[in-house]
C-alpha positions, 0 to 999 in steps of 0.5 A: 621352700621359701617364698619369692618375697622372702627370697627378695628380702634375703637378696636385698639384705645381702645387697645392703651388706655389700653396699656398706662393706669395704673389704670382702674375701671370696674363695673361688671354690664357693662360686666355681660351679656353673659360674661361667656358664659351661666352663669350670673355674679352671677356665682362666679362673674367671668368675663373672657371676661373682664379679657381677654380684659385687658391683654394689660395693662402693668405690674404694672397697677392696676384694681379695679373690682366692684362686679366682679372677673378677672382671674389670669391666664390672668396675674393679682394678686389679692391684696384685697377687699373692702366692700362698703355698698350702698343702690343701691347695697344692701346689699353691693358691693365688690371692688377687687383690682388686679395688672398686673404682666405679 
């Protein structure tokens, strides 16, 4: 088990990475379990915890979410969707592009 100080250090390192990142790609399946407190990733595919976690990205950064949605109240503007036909996610997946605006 990790100590609170090592967990804090790891969290700070992640925040530093996000602050310097201009492009991120996130797969909803990675974040779906328990992400919306009692709902599933299929409930509108909203990922509030992921959306909140990405708030540290700088203005102008872009995020592609596969089969999920960010909360625009967290400072992201939806730019568009791309439908991806793939046998692993039949019948298809949706890649949504967002830009950090505040």
